[in-house]
C-alpha positions, 0 to 999 in steps of 0.5 A, a space after each residue: 466514516 472518513 476515519 474508517 475509510 482511512 484506516 481501511 486504506 492504511 490496513 490494505 497497504 500494510 497487508 499488500 506491500 509485504 505480499 507483493 514483496 513475497 510474490 516478487 521473491 517467489 515468482 518474480 516479475 519485472 523489476 520496474 514494478 517494485 518501485 512503482 507499486 511502492 510509490 502507489 502504496 505510499 500515496 494510498 497510505 498518505 491518503 489514508 492518513 489524511 482521511 484519518 486526520 482532524 
């Protein structure tokens, strides 16, 4: 179960971050959101990696 949850978290991050970049380029939002969302994405991806590990 942990393996599948970790995989889902990693998949979510790998799909969400390019969409966020596209949203920024198309519609624009405050510049502070990009590094904040990237940091959140890195943390979620790291959690997913830990869940998939042994």
